N, C-alpha and C positions, 0 to 999 in steps of 0.2 A: 560250365566245368564237363569233364570227361569221366566215365567209369571205365576202369580198366582192373581186371582180374579182382580182387577182393578190396581195392582201395580207389580213391577218388583224387583224381589229378584237379585242383583248383586252377582256375585264371590266374596268371601273375598279374597281367596287367588288366584293370579294372576300367579302362576308358579314360581319356581326358576330358578337360573341363569343355562344355559346348555352350555356345553363345546363343544357342537354340533356346535355352532354357532361362531366361532372365532373371526368374525368381529363384533360382538356386543361388543358397548363400555362401558363394565360394569365400566371401569376406566372413569371418565369424562375427563382425560387427553391424552386419546388415540388419536395419530396423523393420525390414518389410515394406517401409513407406520411402516412395519416391519422389524427392523434390527437384525442381528445375533448377539448373546453376543459376540462371537469371534471377531468381527468386531469393537467393542466398546472399548474405553478406557477413561481413568480420568487423570486429571491432578494433579501434586502435588504443594504444597503451594510455590508461588515464593516468600515469604519473609524470608525463612530460608535457611541457608546454609547446614543444616542437611539434604540433599537430601535421605540420605540412609535410614533413618528412614521413610520419606516421602514415598519412592518407595515401603517399606516394608509394609507399613499401606494401601496404595492404592491396592497392590497385593493381599492384604487379604480380599479386598472388593469382591473378585471373578472375577475382571476383569482383562485379562492377558496383557492388552495395558495400559502402562503410559506414559505419556507426562511430560518429565521434564521441570520444569519452569526456564529459565535462563533470564527472562525478565527484570529484573534489572540486567544492568552493573556491577555495584560494587557488588552485590549478586553472579554473576556468576565469578568475578574475586577471590571471597573470598572461592569458593568451591575447596579443594584440589584435584589433580589427582588421588590420591588414591581412593577417594570416587568414582569416576567414574568407575574405576577398581571393585570396590566391587558392584556396582550396576550392572555392566554387568555379573559378576559371579552369583548374587542373581537372575536376570531375567532368564539367562540360568538353574539355578537351579530349578524353578518353571514353566519352559515353558514359560515364559512371553516375551515380548518385549518392546521396549522404543523407543520413538522418542524425539525430544528436541522442545523446544520452544526458538529461539535464543532473542538475547537482543533487546528490542522496541527502535530503533534508527532511525533518518532520513537518508534515503539512498540519499536524492538528493543534499545534502552540501548547502542547504537553511536555512538561519537563521535570525536573527533580522536586522542584517546588510545588506542582501541580500545574493547572491550567493557567495559561496566560493569554489574553486576546492580543496583547503587544507582540509574544513569540509568533502567533499565527499571522498577524498581520506584517510581520517581518518576513515568514515564510513565503506569504503571497507576493510580496515584492521582489523576494529572488526568485521565486518562478516565474514571474511576469518579465523581470529582466533576461531571464535565459531564454524565454520565447521571443522577445526583442530582438536580441543577439543572434539566435538562429536564423531570423528571417534574412539576414544577410547570405547566408548559403545558398539560397534559394529564394529569391524578391518577387519571381514571375509565377511562384507555385505555393502548394502547401507542403513544407517540411515537417517530418513527424520529430516530435521532441518527448522522450519519454520520461517519467518521474514516477518513483516509488509512492504508493497509497500513503505509508507512514513509514517511520525510520526510528527504531528503538523501542516503541511502545509494546507492553506485553499484550498477550493474546488470552483469552479464555481458552481453556481445554476441553475437548468435546467428546461426549459419549456417542453420538450419531451426527450425521452431517445432514440429514433431511434429503428430500427428494427433490427432483428438478422443478417440479410445478409448484412446489411450496405448500402442498395438501399435509405433509407431515414434516413438521418444523424440526429444526436440529435441536439435539438435547444436551445441555452442559453437564460436563464433568466437575469442572471447576470454573467459576465466574469471576471475572475481575469487573468489579462495580465501580463505577467513577460518579461522584457527586459533581453535579452538572455546574454549579456556582462556583467551586473550587478549584476542579480536578483532582481532588483526593481521591485514592483509589484504595479499594478493600476486597479482599479475598472471600468469595462464599463458595463453601463446599457443601456436598451432601452429608447431613449428620443425623444423628439419632438425639431426640430429646425425651425426657422423662418427666413427667407431672404428676403430682399426688393426685390420688383417688382414680388412676389409670392403669391399664396393664402395664405393668414396670418389665415384664418379661419381653414383651415386644416394643416397647417405646413408641415413638412417633417419628417418621421418617420427614425430614426435610430438605426438599430439593434446593438446588442454588435458586433455581426461580422463587420457590415459596420463600426462602431466607432474604430475597429481594422484596417482596412484597412486605415481610414483615419490618425489614429495615426502614422502608420508605414511612410506614405507618408509625413505627416508634419515633423515628426522628421527627415527623410532624407534630406527634403528640407531646413529645419531651419540650419542644419549643413553646407549645400552649401550656403544659403544666406550671413552666416556670412563670408566664403572666398571670395565670390564676393565683399564685402563690403572692406575687405583688399585689394583685387585685383586693385579696383578701386583707392584704396590711392597710390599704387605703378604707376599705369598708369599715375596717375595726375603728380608723380614726375618726371616720364619720358618724358612725354607730354611737361611740361614746361622747361626741361633742356635736350630734345633730341639732338637737334644738337651739341651744346657743348659738350655734353656727348660722342657722336660719335668721336668728333674731339679730345677730351681728351684721348680717350681710343686707339684711332689710334695711337697718339704720346707716350704714357705711356709705352709702351713697350720698345722703343729705349731707354728712359730715364733710366729705369731700367737697360738695358744692359750694359749702361755706368757708372753702381754704383752709380747713384745720387738719392738723395731724392726727389720724384715728386712735395712735397709740398716746395722745396727750388727752383725750376726750374719753375713750373707752375704758372701764373698769379693769381692775386685774384679770377677773375670770374671763371677761369678755376680750382682752387681750390674749390671753392664753388661747381661747378658742380661735381667734383670728389667726395665731401662728400655728394651731393644729390644721386649721382649713388648708394654708398654703402648704404644709406638709403634705396633706392629702392631695392637694393640686398638683404637686409635683409627682407624685406617685402615678396619678392618674395621667398626667402627660408623658410620662417615660413609657407606662403600659400603652397609651395610645400610640406613641412612635414604634414600640417593637410591634404592635397588633399590625400597624400599617407597613412594617417590614415584611411580616410573615404572610401578610394578605399579598402584598406585591409578589413573593417569592410563589406563593400557590397559583396567582394568575400568570406568571411570566412562565412557569414550568406546567402547569396544568393542561390538561386536554380539553377539546371543545366545550364537552359536556360540563366539566368543573369551571371553565370560565364563564359559562352562561348562568351556573348556579351562583358563583362568587359576584357577577353583576348584578343579580337580584338583592344579595345580601349588603352590597356596596350602597344601594339606592334605599334601603331599609335604613341601614346606620346614618346615612346623609339627613334622612327624615328625623330620627331619633335625636342626634346630637343638635340639630337645630332648633328642635323644641325644648331641649334640656337648658339651653341658654348658659348662664352662670350657675346655676343652681349646681352644685357638686354631687349631690345624692341623684338628680337625674342623668348627669353625666356617667356616673357610674353604671347606672342601669343600662345605658345606652352601650358601654365598653362589655358589661357583661354578657347583654344579648348578642352583641358582636363576636365575643369568644367561644360562647355557646354555639353558634352558628358554624364556625371554624372547625370547631373540635369535631365536627361529622368525620367519620373515618373515609367516607366516599369522596371529600374534598383534598386528602392527602395527596399532594401532586408527586410525580415520579421524579424528585430528586435526584436519586440514585437510578443508574440505568447501566446495562452492560456497556462494556468500553468500546465494543463494536458499534453500538448505537451513537454513543458520544464522539467517537473517532470520525465517523462517517458525517455525523452533523457539522462537524468542524472542517475536517478535510473538502467537504463538498463545497463549503464557502470559499475556501484558498483556490480550489482549482477552477470553481466556476467563475469566480472573479477574475482569475489570472487569464484565463482563457477568452473574458469579454472584453479584458485591458488591450489584449493583444488585437482583438477584433476592432475594438474601439481605435487602436492606432493605426491599422492598415486598410479598414473600411471593407475591404474586398473578401468574402469569405474564400474566395479561391486562390488569394494570396496572404492568407492568415496563417501561421504555424498551426499543426494540430497537436493539441494536448493528448498526451496518451499516459493512461495510470496502469502502472505495474505492481502485480503482485509480490511482495517481498518474499523471502525464504519462509515457509511454514513454521507456524511457530512463534511468529511475530504478528502484532495487530494488523487486522485488514490484508491476512495473506490469503483466505479462501475464496473460490469462485463466487461463492455468495456475497462475501463482503464486498469484492471487487465490483460485482454487478450494482449492489446498492451504492456504492461511491460514484459510479459513473452515472447512474440514474439522477443522484441526489444532486451531482455537479452540473448536470445537464438543465435541472430544473432552476438552479441558482443563476446559471447562465440567462435561461428565459424569463426570469423575474427581472433582472438588471436590463435585458434587452428591450423588454416590454415598457419599464418605468422610465429608463433613460432615454431610449432610440424611439420612443413611439411606435414600436415595431407590432405587429401583430403577432398573436400568440403562435399561430400556426407557423409563419415565416422563421419565428426565433427558435421553435422547435426544430425546424428543418435544418437551420445553420448549427445548432448546439449538438446534432446528431453527426455533422460534418466535422465539427472541430474538437469535440470531446469524445475519446474511445479508450479502449483499453489496449495494454501490451500483456500476452499471455506468456510466463517463463514457465516454461515445461519442466525445467530443474528444479524451480524453487516450489512448485505444488508437489513434485514427487517427494520431497521432504516431510509429507504427511505421515509415509510410512514409519516413522520413528515416533509419532503417537499412537500406532496399532492400527492404522487404517490399510486397506487393502488396494490393490491396482482399481478395482472396481469404483472405489471411492474418488481416486484422483481422476478417473475417466468422467465421473458423474459432475465433478466440480467443474470439470471442462465443459461440459454441456449447458452448465448453468450459464458460464459468462460467454459462450460463444458466439450470440448475436451481437457482441459488443467489439469484438477483438478486429484490431486494425493492423496488429504488429506481432511479431513472435520472437522470443529468444528461445535460441536452441543450446543447452548443455546437459550433461549426462551426470548421474550420481548414482549412490545406493540407498538414498532417501534417510541419511541420518546428520552428514556433515554437509555443508554448503561447498562442495567442490564442484569444479567446473571441466568435465571431460568431453572430448568429441561424441556426438551421438552414436549409440550403439556398443559404447564402453561401460554402461552402467545398468540400471534396469526401469528407466523411465520408458513407460509404454507408448512409444514415439507414434507407431501405427494407429493405435486405438485413439489417442489424443487428437491426432489430425483428422482421421474419420469424423470424430465429433465436431471439430471445426467446419468442416466442411469447405465451401467454396471460400468463405472467407479466409481460412487457413490457406488455401490453395493461393488465392491472390495476394496475400499479406507478405510483406518482406520477412525473412527468415534469417536472424542475426545470430551468426554462431559466437557464442561466449565459452570459451575454453582457456580460461585463465591459468588453471592448474596444468594443463598441457604445455602452454608457452613456458611457465616457471620450470616444471620440470624436465620437460624434454628438450627444451631450447631450440625447437622447431615449429613451423606453422602446423595448425591441426586441418588446413583445407583438405588435404588428401584424405585423412582420416575420416574426416567429417562427410566427403563426398561418397566415400565407400560406406558408411553407416547409413547414409541417405539414399544410396543406391542410385544417384545422379547420373543421367545420360552423358556419354563423352562427348556427342556432337549435337548441334542444334535441331538437325533433321534427322530423320530416321528413327528406326525401332531401338536401335541399341547401337553398339554395346553400352554397358553400364558400368559405373565405377566399382560397383561390388563384385565384378566379373574380372577385374583389373588382372588378379593374380592368375587367371586361367588362360589371359589372352596369349598369341603366339608372339615371341619377342624376336629380337635380332638374333643373326646365325653366331652361335657360341656365347651370346651375352650372360647365359645362365649358368656357365660352367668356371666362372672365375678365373682363376691363375692355372687351370689346367693345361691351356695353350696361350702360354704369355706371349705378349708383342714382341719381346726379346728374343724369342726363337726366330721368329722371321727376319727380324734385323739382322740376325747372324748367320742363319742359314737359308737365307730366302733364294731368290732368283739368281744372284750373282755372289761373287766372292770378295765386294769391295769393302764389306762389313766384317770380314774376319780378321782377326788379330794379325800383327804386323808378323809373328813369327811362323804363323800359317800362310804367308803370302797375300795378307789383306793390307787395308790402310787403317783399321783400328788400334789407335794407340794402347800400349799396355804399360803397367808399371814394374812389370817383371817378367823375366822368362818362363815359358811353360816348362823346360826341359832341363834346367839347372837353378841353382840357387843364386848364380851370379846376375847382377843387372846386364841389360841389354847394351851393347857396344854400338 
């Protein structure tokens, strides 16, 4: 600027764009993170079975990675196997690569009626089939096949999400608890409870965690209480008729040996006593049956310490019942002793658990078994499809970084168990293969939806840090944290740069698939250019630049930026010669009317 007199003359021209500053965000969508074009990919349209055309169109965009969408199970089943062969040949021809988004199905086996092992097994078969079919796209290598961790199941809501190391666990705001046997769900909130004899002005706070402990203890105690009620009825019968029952039982064997009918030999009071004995016996048999069922639940769902204690109780009961023989009073005492032992609150199993724990347990079986089935089919870990588990939109079950990490770890364990048992493989070798064949897909748009639950950017970044060691694949979309929208990167508030920094080398190496469904739907154009600008991708394979976020400031062709100020028609008419002039001006261009009168040309 220059000073002159009492005023200042400002610079009119502030300087143009400079490619010497590659970090200058000439594009307002630049996220600050640079992604190499070779690591980027784009999805096909999930609603059509003509995936050959889709792959061809997407490869024409300039990106070499294409993710084939098998999201709809029905659409996937309608795609002929010949198409997969053609797609493989097409991608090989142009030097491209393909991955697959498998069908979006619930892997937990949970439904409107609760949990069903049959539903879980069906999901396992569908996922296995998707892996086997995907192998046709890359039979000589590892094709990545992506599945959601779960679909449509609710999630607990969180007060805090905990730290990365696990030293400070996350806290529930509202817990969704599941009964492990049936899949029945209950909601547990933080609430105040008031008890007589205590400070009613303050009450007692029950957190969801404490309510869960109470629910498990109450459920266990209620089942045993019903047995004690039936037991008292049997004891009452035996107490009222004990002496005569003992007398009848002492002589009834002799009567039977003689081939006589006891009811024809016994007196009326003895017959009544025998009938009462049979009544008591039926009570005891029913009590014994129910006690065995409760014991079975306790042992199935109990922890190691509880199982050890239940094993001791089982041995003692076995000894007592053998000593009792046919003596109803001794049998009753043996059952009473069993029930008294089971009534110990420390033996109450966790029949109700947070939905995250239950869903992880069931989904891990599904993904671990499916990955093993594919490995068992193709034998070679270098030619087996890789099972990738993706976080669904935040707010649904198994959608946080911690949930996804736990699921990947447990799925690998299930794979190892089957490999060791069925393949006689060493545990170390099985673990190595499991780490190769089971990993995570991190969807940055989905995790950003934690914002609608009140979480901040640093919470989203922390969840990324939890899952980072397991990530093999990335889905890129942007949104504003509330709705499941899919925009090109840089058009929402996903902290892309910070997320990718936490993913580190694994994020750099992973394929990054652009998911911009709302852009396709609303703008009717490809989101590739916008995505490249948002990701600051280099324009050329070699050299330091320029980058796509600088494209707006690059020098363009002569006059290309001036629109119709100097239209080409000007040069056609008034160019170097006169041949393009109208006929009435001596040229050859035909005209529909004269320029000097209202009469037609003669």
